[in-house]
VODREN-187284 format. One line per 2 residues: their letters; for each residue z, y, x of C-alpha. Coordinates in Angstrom, 2 decimals. Last residue first. Layout:
BEGIN
a	Z/Y/X ~ ... .
***
This chain:
BEGIN
xx	-5.56/60.27/-13.93 ~ -9.18/60.45/-12.84 .
xx	-11.19/59.72/-9.68 ~ -8.58/57.42/-8.16 .
xx	-10.95/54.49/-7.74 ~ -9.19/52.45/-10.44 .
xx	-8.92/55.41/-12.74 ~ -12.61/56.20/-12.38 .
xx	-13.50/52.58/-13.17 ~ -11.29/52.66/-16.25 .
xx	-13.15/55.85/-17.34 ~ -16.49/54.01/-16.94 .
xx	-15.01/51.22/-19.10 ~ -14.13/53.68/-21.83 .
xx	-17.74/54.86/-21.99 ~ -18.99/51.26/-22.24 .
xx	-16.58/50.49/-25.01 ~ -17.81/53.51/-26.95 .
xx	-21.38/52.48/-26.45 ~ -20.51/48.99/-27.64 .
xx	-19.49/50.40/-31.02 ~ -15.77/50.02/-31.62 .
xx	-14.50/47.63/-34.26 ~ -12.93/48.82/-37.48 .
xx	-16.10/48.40/-39.52 ~ -16.36/44.78/-38.48 .
xx	-12.93/43.83/-39.88 ~ -11.00/41.40/-37.75 .
xx	-10.67/43.73/-34.83 ~ -12.12/42.24/-31.66 .
xx	-13.68/45.25/-30.00 ~ -10.53/47.41/-30.19 .
xx	-8.41/44.61/-28.64 ~ -10.85/44.15/-25.76 .
xx	-10.80/47.89/-25.04 ~ -7.01/47.97/-25.27 .
xx	-6.81/44.97/-22.86 ~ -8.98/46.93/-20.40 .
xx	-6.80/50.02/-20.70 ~ -3.66/48.02/-20.06 .
xx	-5.28/46.41/-16.99 ~ -6.37/49.83/-15.63 .
xx	-2.89/51.31/-15.98 ~ -1.32/48.24/-14.34 .
xx	-3.61/48.10/-11.33 ~ -1.83/50.02/-8.57 .
xx	1.60/48.72/-9.52 ~ 0.30/45.10/-9.57 .
xx	-0.49/44.92/-5.94 ~ -1.29/41.26/-6.46 .
xx	-1.22/40.20/-10.20 ~ -4.86/39.53/-10.68 .
xx	-4.83/35.78/-9.98 ~ -1.99/35.45/-12.50 .
xx	-4.48/36.25/-15.33 ~ -2.75/38.89/-17.39 .
xx	-0.58/37.94/-20.32 ~ 2.81/39.07/-19.00 .
xx	1.31/42.24/-17.53 ~ 0.41/43.41/-21.02 .
xx	4.03/43.50/-22.19 ~ 4.56/47.17/-22.86 .
xx	1.33/48.28/-24.57 ~ 0.17/46.04/-26.06 .
xx	1.26/42.39/-25.75 ~ 0.96/41.66/-29.50 .
xx	-2.69/42.80/-29.49 ~ -3.60/40.53/-26.63 .
xx	-2.33/37.32/-28.18 ~ -3.59/38.35/-31.60 .
xx	-7.08/38.83/-30.23 ~ -6.87/35.48/-28.39 .
xx	-6.06/33.66/-31.61 ~ -3.06/32.69/-33.84 .
xx	-4.36/31.59/-37.26 ~ -2.82/28.15/-37.00 .
xx	-4.11/27.53/-33.52 ~ -4.57/29.27/-30.19 .
xx	-2.29/27.55/-27.64 ~ -4.83/24.77/-27.28 .
xx	-7.20/27.20/-25.57 ~ -10.41/27.71/-27.59 .
xx	-10.46/31.45/-26.96 ~ -10.50/30.66/-23.21 .
xx	-7.64/32.07/-21.19 ~ -8.09/33.87/-17.84 .
xx	-6.21/36.84/-19.32 ~ -8.55/39.66/-18.10 .
xx	-11.93/37.89/-18.22 ~ -10.96/36.04/-21.40 .
xx	-10.05/39.39/-22.99 ~ -13.49/40.71/-21.97 .
xx	-15.24/37.64/-23.46 ~ -13.36/38.10/-26.74 .
xx	-14.38/41.76/-26.80 ~ -18.00/40.85/-26.09 .
xx	-18.02/38.34/-28.90 ~ -16.56/40.99/-31.28 .
xx	-19.11/43.48/-30.05 ~ -21.95/41.04/-30.71 .
xx	-20.74/40.75/-34.32 ~ -20.57/44.52/-34.55 .
xx	-24.29/44.53/-33.68 ~ -24.86/42.60/-36.82 .
xx	-25.44/39.02/-38.14 ~ -25.39/38.60/-41.87 .
xx	-22.08/37.78/-43.60 ~ -21.58/34.21/-44.84 .
xx	-17.81/33.90/-44.52 ~ -18.08/32.15/-41.12 .
xx	-20.12/35.07/-39.88 ~ -17.24/37.38/-40.90 .
xx	-14.84/35.76/-38.40 ~ -16.88/36.83/-35.36 .
xx	-18.28/33.99/-33.23 ~ -16.76/33.77/-29.72 .
xx	-14.27/31.01/-30.37 ~ -16.83/28.59/-31.66 .
xx	-20.30/29.38/-30.31 ~ -23.12/31.01/-32.27 .
xx	-23.62/29.74/-35.76 ~ -25.01/32.65/-37.64 .
xx	-28.59/32.52/-36.49 ~ -28.67/28.73/-36.23 .
xx	-28.58/28.30/-39.95 ~ -31.04/31.10/-40.44 .
xx	-31.27/33.32/-43.48 ~ -34.30/34.89/-45.16 .
xx	-33.51/37.87/-47.25 ~ -35.76/40.02/-45.09 .
xx	-36.16/43.71/-44.35 ~ -32.69/44.57/-43.00 .
xx	-32.30/41.41/-40.98 ~ -35.86/41.42/-39.69 .
xx	-35.54/45.06/-38.45 ~ -32.19/44.20/-36.83 .
xx	-33.98/41.65/-34.67 ~ -32.04/38.42/-34.21 .
xx	-31.09/36.33/-31.18 ~ -30.61/32.55/-31.53 .
xx	-32.25/31.36/-28.33 ~ -31.67/34.57/-26.44 .
xx	-30.09/32.84/-23.49 ~ -29.30/35.37/-20.74 .
xx	-27.12/38.39/-19.92 ~ -27.12/39.39/-16.23 .
xx	-24.12/40.18/-14.10 ~ -24.74/41.64/-10.65 .
xx	-23.23/39.29/-8.01 ~ -25.72/40.44/-5.33 .
xx	-27.62/37.14/-5.38 ~ -27.81/37.21/-9.16 .
xx	-25.01/36.27/-11.52 ~ -25.25/34.77/-15.00 .
xx	-23.46/35.59/-18.30 ~ -24.48/32.99/-20.84 .
xx	-21.65/30.66/-19.81 ~ -19.15/33.54/-20.35 .
xx	-20.08/34.06/-24.00 ~ -22.56/36.16/-26.09 .
xx	-24.24/34.04/-28.72 ~ -25.58/36.35/-31.44 .
xx	-27.83/38.54/-29.22 ~ -28.45/41.21/-31.83 .
xx	-31.67/43.08/-31.02 ~ -32.77/46.65/-31.72 .
xx	-36.53/47.14/-31.54 ~ -38.10/49.15/-28.68 .
xx	-34.90/48.75/-26.57 ~ -32.28/51.52/-26.40 .
xx	-29.59/51.08/-29.08 ~ -28.43/47.55/-29.64 .
xx	-30.20/45.69/-26.79 ~ -29.59/48.48/-24.27 .
xx	-25.93/48.86/-25.24 ~ -25.62/45.10/-24.96 .
xx	-26.98/45.10/-21.40 ~ -24.80/48.00/-20.39 .
xx	-21.78/46.24/-21.87 ~ -22.58/43.18/-19.80 .
xx	-22.85/45.21/-16.62 ~ -19.56/47.11/-17.39 .
xx	-17.64/43.89/-17.99 ~ -18.99/42.44/-14.74 .
xx	-18.06/45.62/-12.79 ~ -14.55/45.47/-14.31 .
xx	-14.21/41.90/-13.24 ~ -15.46/42.64/-9.69 .
xx	-12.98/45.50/-9.24 ~ -10.17/43.38/-10.60 .
xx	-10.78/40.55/-8.17 ~ -12.80/37.39/-9.00 .
xx	-11.22/34.32/-7.36 ~ -13.54/32.43/-5.13 .
xx	-16.41/29.99/-5.79 ~ -18.32/29.16/-2.67 .
xx	-22.00/29.02/-3.62 ~ -24.91/27.38/-1.79 .
xx	-23.09/24.55/-0.10 ~ -20.98/24.11/-3.21 .
xx	-24.10/23.24/-5.15 ~ -23.68/24.65/-8.64 .
xx	-21.43/23.46/-11.39 ~ -18.24/24.29/-9.37 .
xx	-15.98/25.17/-12.28 ~ -13.29/27.61/-11.08 .
xx	-12.38/28.72/-14.58 ~ -13.35/32.38/-14.37 .
xx	-16.11/31.86/-11.76 ~ -17.82/29.03/-13.48 .
xx	-17.65/30.56/-16.94 ~ -19.05/33.84/-15.44 .
xx	-22.17/31.87/-14.52 ~ -23.86/30.58/-11.38 .
xx	-24.35/32.55/-8.16 ~ -27.99/31.63/-7.50 .
xx	-29.55/33.04/-10.77 ~ -33.03/31.60/-10.87 .
xx	-35.61/33.82/-12.56 ~ -36.49/32.19/-15.78 .
xx	-38.99/29.66/-17.06 ~ -38.98/28.74/-20.80 .
xx	-39.96/25.30/-22.00 ~ -41.71/23.62/-24.93 .
xx	-43.15/20.10/-25.00 ~ -44.72/18.25/-27.94 .
xx	-45.05/14.53/-27.28 ~ -48.29/12.93/-25.94 .
xx	-46.50/10.63/-23.49 ~ -47.39/12.66/-20.39 .
xx	-45.86/15.77/-22.01 ~ -47.53/18.13/-24.46 .
xx	-47.78/21.88/-24.21 ~ -45.92/25.10/-24.91 .
xx	-44.87/26.64/-21.59 ~ -43.19/30.02/-21.10 .
xx	-43.21/32.47/-18.20 ~ -41.18/34.48/-15.75 .
xx	-38.12/35.58/-17.88 ~ -35.79/37.97/-16.18 .
xx	-32.07/37.63/-16.96 ~ -30.85/40.89/-18.47 .
xx	-28.65/43.35/-16.62 ~ -31.52/45.21/-14.85 .
xx	-33.27/45.71/-18.18 ~ -36.65/44.80/-19.66 .
xx	-37.39/44.02/-23.28 ~ -40.77/43.82/-25.02 .
xx	-41.75/40.26/-25.29 ~ -38.35/38.70/-24.40 .
xx	-36.95/38.72/-27.90 ~ -40.00/37.24/-29.55 .
xx	-40.15/34.43/-26.91 ~ -36.48/33.74/-27.41 .
xx	-36.73/33.63/-31.13 ~ -39.78/31.36/-30.99 .
xx	-38.03/28.92/-28.67 ~ -34.94/28.97/-30.85 .
xx	-37.11/28.17/-33.89 ~ -38.37/25.11/-32.09 .
xx	-34.75/24.12/-31.31 ~ -33.44/24.65/-34.79 .
xx	-32.67/20.99/-35.52 ~ -32.57/19.06/-32.28 .
xx	-35.47/16.70/-31.80 ~ -37.33/19.52/-29.98 .
xx	-34.92/19.35/-27.07 ~ -35.96/22.48/-25.29 .
xx	-36.56/22.50/-21.57 ~ -35.04/25.57/-19.81 .
xx	-36.54/25.86/-16.32 ~ -34.65/27.93/-13.76 .
xx	-36.75/29.17/-10.85 ~ -36.86/29.08/-7.10 .
xx	-40.15/30.45/-5.83 ~ -41.89/28.10/-3.31 .
xx	-44.75/30.43/-2.45 ~ -47.17/27.65/-3.30 .
xx	-46.01/27.52/-6.86 ~ -42.65/26.83/-8.47 .
xx	-39.50/25.27/-7.07 ~ -37.22/24.11/-9.90 .
xx	-33.63/24.13/-11.04 ~ -33.23/22.50/-14.42 .
xx	-31.82/23.67/-17.73 ~ -31.34/21.22/-20.64 .
xx	-31.92/21.74/-24.35 ~ -30.96/23.28/-27.64 .
xx	-27.18/23.66/-27.56 ~ -27.10/24.02/-23.78 .
xx	-26.71/21.87/-20.67 ~ -27.03/23.32/-17.21 .
xx	-27.90/22.77/-13.58 ~ -30.03/19.57/-13.68 .
xx	-32.05/19.20/-10.47 ~ -30.37/15.97/-9.35 .
xx	-30.70/14.76/-12.90 ~ -34.46/14.73/-12.39 .
xx	-36.85/16.74/-14.51 ~ -39.74/14.97/-12.75 .
xx	-38.94/16.50/-9.37 ~ -38.27/19.93/-11.05 .
xx	-41.37/21.71/-9.81 ~ -43.55/18.61/-10.27 .
xx	-42.70/18.32/-13.98 ~ -43.03/22.10/-14.33 .
xx	-46.55/22.02/-12.96 ~ -47.50/18.95/-15.06 .
xx	-46.21/20.62/-18.20 ~ -48.53/23.57/-17.51 .
xx	-47.81/27.02/-16.18 ~ -49.50/30.37/-16.85 .
xx	-48.00/33.35/-15.05 ~ -47.04/36.18/-17.46 .
xx	-48.64/39.39/-18.70 ~ -50.79/37.83/-21.47 .
xx	-48.39/34.90/-21.91 ~ -46.02/36.61/-24.29 .
xx	-48.94/37.75/-26.46 ~ -50.40/34.24/-26.32 .
xx	-47.10/32.68/-27.30 ~ -46.54/35.03/-30.27 .
xx	-50.09/34.75/-31.53 ~ -49.98/31.00/-31.34 .
xx	-46.54/31.03/-32.99 ~ -47.68/33.39/-35.77 .
xx	-50.87/31.43/-36.40 ~ -48.76/28.28/-36.69 .
xx	-46.36/30.10/-39.07 ~ -49.26/31.08/-41.34 .
xx	-50.63/27.54/-41.31 ~ -47.20/26.15/-41.97 .
xx	-46.42/28.63/-44.78 ~ -49.70/27.82/-46.62 .
xx	-49.09/24.07/-46.31 ~ -45.45/24.65/-47.41 .
xx	-46.66/26.56/-50.47 ~ -49.29/23.98/-51.41 .
xx	-46.75/21.23/-51.00 ~ -44.29/23.03/-53.27 .
xx	-46.94/23.66/-55.93 ~ -47.96/20.00/-55.94 .
xx	-44.34/18.80/-56.02 ~ -43.51/21.20/-58.89 .
xx	-46.55/20.10/-60.90 ~ -45.58/16.48/-60.50 .
xx	-42.00/17.29/-61.48 ~ -43.13/19.15/-64.59 .
xx	-45.35/16.20/-65.61 ~ -42.40/13.79/-65.21 .
xx	-40.04/16.06/-67.10 ~ -42.42/16.30/-70.02 .
xx	-43.02/12.57/-70.01 ~ -39.22/11.91/-70.10 .
xx	-38.79/14.34/-72.94 ~ -41.41/12.43/-74.93 .
xx	-39.83/9.07/-74.23 ~ -36.47/10.33/-75.41 .
xx	-33.68/10.58/-72.86 ~ -30.30/9.03/-73.35 .
xx	-27.81/10.85/-71.31 ~ -25.42/9.86/-68.63 .
xx	-23.28/12.76/-67.39 ~ -23.09/13.47/-63.69 .
xx	-20.02/15.21/-62.53 ~ -20.57/17.16/-59.37 .
xx	-17.61/17.72/-57.07 ~ -17.01/20.77/-54.84 .
xx	-14.59/20.05/-52.12 ~ -11.44/22.23/-51.99 .
xx	-11.20/24.55/-49.02 ~ -8.91/23.39/-46.13 .
xx	-5.26/24.30/-46.02 ~ -4.46/21.47/-43.54 .
xx	-1.23/21.01/-45.44 ~ -3.20/19.89/-48.50 .
xx	-4.32/16.77/-46.66 ~ -8.06/16.25/-46.96 .
xx	-10.44/18.49/-48.88 ~ -13.21/20.37/-47.05 .
xx	-15.27/20.38/-43.87 ~ -18.07/22.85/-43.15 .
xx	-16.34/25.30/-40.77 ~ -15.34/22.66/-38.19 .
xx	-13.31/24.79/-35.79 ~ -10.02/23.31/-36.80 .
xx	-10.01/19.60/-37.56 ~ -6.70/18.64/-35.96 .
xx	-4.56/15.54/-36.57 ~ -1.04/14.39/-36.02 .
xx	0.74/17.45/-37.37 ~ -1.04/17.18/-40.73 .
xx	0.20/13.62/-41.25 ~ -1.79/12.05/-44.12 .
xx	-4.88/12.06/-41.88 ~ -3.32/9.36/-39.62 .
xx	-3.59/6.91/-42.55 ~ -4.91/8.46/-45.77 .
xx	-6.51/11.84/-46.55 ~ -10.11/11.63/-45.35 .
xx	-11.83/15.00/-44.77 ~ -14.64/15.67/-47.21 .
xx	-17.95/17.08/-45.96 ~ -19.00/18.45/-42.62 .
xx	-18.40/17.94/-38.93 ~ -19.78/20.45/-36.47 .
xx	-17.34/20.19/-33.53 ~ -14.43/22.38/-32.63 .
xx	-11.52/20.13/-33.62 ~ -11.73/16.30/-34.00 .
xx	-8.24/15.56/-32.50 ~ -6.56/12.44/-33.72 .
xx	-2.97/11.33/-32.91 ~ -0.92/8.45/-34.14 .
xx	-3.88/6.23/-34.80 ~ -3.40/2.62/-35.96 .
xx	-6.89/2.51/-37.49 ~ -7.40/2.33/-41.24 .
xx	-7.82/6.01/-41.84 ~ -10.46/6.27/-39.12 .
xx	-12.61/3.93/-41.26 ~ -13.22/6.87/-43.56 .
xx	-15.79/8.47/-41.20 ~ -15.68/12.26/-40.63 .
xx	-19.07/13.23/-42.08 ~ -21.99/14.27/-39.90 .
xx	-21.75/16.15/-36.63 ~ -20.52/15.94/-33.03 .
xx	-21.37/18.82/-30.75 ~ -18.24/18.56/-28.51 .
xx	-15.03/20.52/-28.26 ~ -12.71/17.80/-29.68 .
xx	-13.19/14.02/-29.53 ~ -9.53/13.21/-28.78 .
xx	-8.29/9.78/-29.85 ~ -4.72/8.44/-29.64 .
xx	-3.26/5.17/-30.84 ~ -6.14/2.78/-30.66 .
xx	-5.24/-0.89/-30.83 ~ -7.65/-1.88/-33.67 .
xx	-10.65/-0.28/-31.98 ~ -13.21/-2.19/-34.10 .
xx	-13.79/0.79/-36.43 ~ -15.30/2.43/-33.35 .
xx	-18.45/0.42/-34.25 ~ -19.07/2.94/-37.04 .
xx	-20.38/5.37/-34.48 ~ -19.02/8.97/-34.72 .
xx	-22.13/10.95/-35.62 ~ -24.53/12.80/-33.38 .
xx	-23.72/14.81/-30.31 ~ -21.70/14.63/-27.06 .
xx	-21.71/17.79/-25.07 ~ -18.34/17.52/-23.33 .
xx	-14.85/19.08/-23.78 ~ -12.90/16.19/-25.20 .
xx	-13.80/12.53/-24.63 ~ -10.21/11.19/-24.53 .
xx	-9.56/7.63/-25.75 ~ -6.04/6.12/-25.68 .
xx	-5.07/2.64/-26.87 ~ -8.20/0.78/-25.90 .
xx	-7.94/-3.01/-25.88 ~ -10.87/-3.48/-28.26 .
xx	-13.37/-1.91/-25.82 ~ -16.28/-3.40/-27.86 .
xx	-16.39/-0.34/-30.04 ~ -17.60/1.60/-26.98 .
xx	-20.84/-0.38/-27.42 ~ -21.89/2.09/-30.09 .
xx	-22.45/4.62/-27.34 ~ -21.29/8.16/-28.25 .
xx	-24.59/10.09/-28.51 ~ -26.09/12.27/-25.78 .
xx	-24.20/14.54/-23.43 ~ -21.77/14.47/-20.51 .
xx	-20.95/17.81/-18.83 ~ -17.28/17.02/-17.97 .
xx	-14.06/18.14/-19.56 ~ -12.78/14.75/-20.90 .
xx	-13.73/11.34/-19.50 ~ -10.38/9.68/-20.13 .
xx	-10.18/5.94/-20.93 ~ -6.77/4.21/-21.29 .
xx	-6.17/0.59/-22.30 ~ -9.20/-1.23/-20.78 .
xx	-9.32/-4.90/-21.72 ~ -12.88/-5.00/-23.20 .
xx	-14.35/-3.01/-20.32 ~ -17.83/-4.39/-20.84 .
xx	-18.49/-1.85/-23.59 ~ -18.71/0.86/-20.96 .
xx	-22.09/-0.76/-20.19 ~ -23.62/1.59/-22.73 .
xx	-23.54/4.25/-20.08 ~ -21.94/7.59/-21.18 .
xx	-24.93/9.95/-21.02 ~ -25.94/12.32/-18.34 .
xx	-23.74/14.64/-16.36 ~ -20.46/14.37/-14.41 .
xx	-18.92/17.72/-13.45 ~ -15.24/16.85/-13.04 .
xx	-12.24/17.50/-15.29 ~ -11.64/13.90/-16.42 .
xx	-12.86/10.76/-14.63 ~ -9.83/8.73/-15.64 .
xx	-10.03/4.88/-16.03 ~ -6.79/3.16/-16.98 .
xx	-4.86/-0.10/-17.02 ~ -7.66/-2.66/-17.64 .
xx	-10.34/-2.61/-14.96 ~ -10.48/-6.39/-14.29 .
xx	-14.04/-6.63/-15.73 ~ -15.44/-4.34/-13.04 .
xx	-19.04/-4.14/-14.33 ~ -18.35/-0.69/-15.80 .
xx	-18.29/0.91/-12.45 ~ -21.70/-0.56/-11.66 .
xx	-23.21/1.62/-14.38 ~ -22.72/4.62/-12.18 .
xx	-21.41/7.80/-13.96 ~ -24.12/10.37/-13.41 .
xx	-24.02/13.18/-10.96 ~ -20.92/15.22/-10.11 .
xx	-17.44/15.14/-8.55 ~ -15.61/18.43/-8.22 .
xx	-12.11/17.01/-8.55 ~ -9.57/17.02/-11.36 .
xx	-9.71/13.32/-12.32 ~ -10.67/10.46/-10.00 .
xx	-8.11/7.95/-11.25 ~ -9.00/4.30/-11.17 .
xx	-6.72/1.47/-12.42 ~ -7.03/-2.36/-12.39 .
xx	-9.47/-2.81/-9.55 ~ -9.84/-6.44/-8.50 .
xx	-13.70/-6.39/-8.65 ~ -14.01/-3.54/-6.20 .
xx	-17.65/-4.47/-5.51 ~ -18.81/-2.15/-8.38 .
xx	-17.54/0.70/-6.27 ~ -20.70/0.22/-4.19 .
xx	-22.48/2.44/-6.62 ~ -20.94/5.42/-4.87 .
xx	-19.29/8.02/-7.24 ~ -21.20/11.22/-6.60 .
xx	-20.62/14.38/-4.56 ~ -17.45/16.39/-4.41 .
xx	-13.77/15.89/-3.62 ~ -11.43/18.87/-3.94 .
xx	-8.26/17.07/-4.84 ~ -6.43/16.52/-8.12 .
xx	-6.99/12.79/-8.52 ~ -7.73/10.37/-5.72 .
xx	-5.91/7.39/-7.26 ~ -7.01/3.79/-6.57 .
xx	-4.88/0.90/-7.86 ~ -6.11/-2.72/-7.49 .
xx	-7.95/-2.74/-4.14 ~ -8.77/-6.19/-2.87 .
xx	-12.51/-5.59/-2.39 ~ -11.96/-2.42/-0.45 .
xx	-15.54/-2.72/1.03 ~ -16.79/-1.13/-2.20 .
xx	-15.90/2.30/-0.84 ~ -19.01/1.95/1.32 .
xx	-20.40/5.39/0.45 ~ -17.02/6.99/1.27 .
xx	-16.21/9.53/-1.44 ~ -17.38/12.97/-0.49 .
xx	-15.93/16.03/1.23 ~ -12.56/17.62/0.42 .
xx	-8.91/16.56/0.33 ~ -6.51/19.20/-0.82 .
xx	-3.71/16.84/-2.04 ~ -2.56/15.82/-5.47 .
xx	-3.76/12.20/-5.29 ~ -4.07/10.07/-2.17 .
xx	-2.73/6.78/-3.62 ~ -4.39/3.68/-2.31 .
xx	-2.94/0.38/-3.59 ~ -4.21/-3.07/-2.65 .
xx	-5.36/-2.77/0.92 ~ -6.54/-6.09/2.28 .
xx	-9.89/-4.74/3.43 ~ -8.48/-1.89/5.37 .
xx	-11.95/-1.20/6.83 ~ -12.61/1.30/4.02 .
xx	-10.05/3.67/5.63 ~ -12.33/3.87/8.56 .
xx	-14.23/6.90/7.03 ~ -11.08/9.04/6.81 .
xx	-11.10/10.93/3.47 ~ -11.93/14.46/4.29 .
xx	-9.89/17.48/5.36 ~ -6.60/18.69/3.90 .
xx	-3.33/16.98/3.15 ~ -1.09/18.81/0.65 .
xx	1.55/16.07/0.63 ~ 1.34/15.38/-3.11 .
xx	0.21/11.78/-2.79 ~ 0.35/9.86/0.47 .
xx	0.84/6.27/-0.71 ~ -0.92/3.48/1.28 .
x	-0.01/-0.02/0.01 .
***
């Protein structure tokens, strides 16, 4: 046994450690180890407990780990590991105590081979970048007692095969993109804790089993659910009572003829609309392409090494973002490939093309071109190509997530000067979109992951996939399911009540982002529940207790910064008022930010 946890060791894992072939327990957790996992880790064939959690390890899990057939527990949580989860890991049939890969940067889907771990008790893959559907084979893990998949990008419905998890006591599927109805079979499981919050579930919430205890479950952040335990205070489900009636033959014929006419009329309308929309799309894409470089599917396929996982740098609601090298000059670009199977993705492409046609600003991510083609299999293909932002996103910097290559970017704490500069850059971009571009635009999805940094750490606003023109909103009664969705935590409360998008909605999102920049807390933090949110948290601290809620990383030389920090919290509070009409305009916020800059630099008292 080699136990050296919590001793603050630095450096890399010694390469000769894999020669200790009789080693059974290796505990190096809670240190400051860096570098990669040894490629021949599988030489430790007798290892039963391996814990490397809470270090600074990077790179991938070597496939040789499949040779560790005596492994009972593996903990690699809280590192900077990336790549896909190797299938060989799930071939270790002895793996039964626990498997924790939480708080890393693993991408791709959860391999279906996970079903081989029939004796596994504890599985934690939370807070990664995993996507796709939950594999039905997970239901074969009948020994599972605790399952944590929180904070990923899983989508689709909860598979019915999970009804086989008869030993399950705790399940956390929160902060994903799961949809459909919450399955009734969850009532029958031996669950003591169930977290389904911040997904896109809809319909009636079950009321029996674990659902009968309001303190044991959470469904917050699912705006389309109803019913369930009365203590959850969800809206009542609308029920339709169907009465049986005896129709006469004549009435039946009349209804049949009416239905036929309705179908013919409807088909004619949709045919007309489709042709009109097709002309609009062609016109839109051609107008965007007039001044832009033309690229084909083949070109983008080559630029991204076949859209390989090694080039994947981001996962969004409507597709994946890859790093690519374009043209003979070797220009580095970001290629956003839309998942056209996802509802609203095609509309997102059109919205983004429309938005980018006539806007140019130093604090907006520059679009290079678009591509609307077919892939090698004859399927429709749509992509947008952007200038590559080498310094990642505000989300990365605030929460120390090393999504980008650590050789290219060394994440450090953002100081107060930098945070104020970022807040000002983003406010400048919004001020331009709302008041100074040819046609006012509402972004609709402002959040830290959509704030990117160029080589000089200037903040740029990106992702206009659900943006709206104010002209369209005031001259059309047409609504958009994706236009009001945004991102949970950053979406203003009025959108959930059916209000149309507005510039004040963007201001709310900006205010939440600003408070996150100052406090270091996400609006989806577990402390915010039961009506208590980031706005309340900041508001209650004003003016005398602001320093108690500030991100601890900003608390050096506090006396010189207190006035600025209080002012910033006041701006965030004013932008996140519950009623839209009580919120500041972004121009007002920008003006106040310039005053804060003056205070910080001693230009004004």
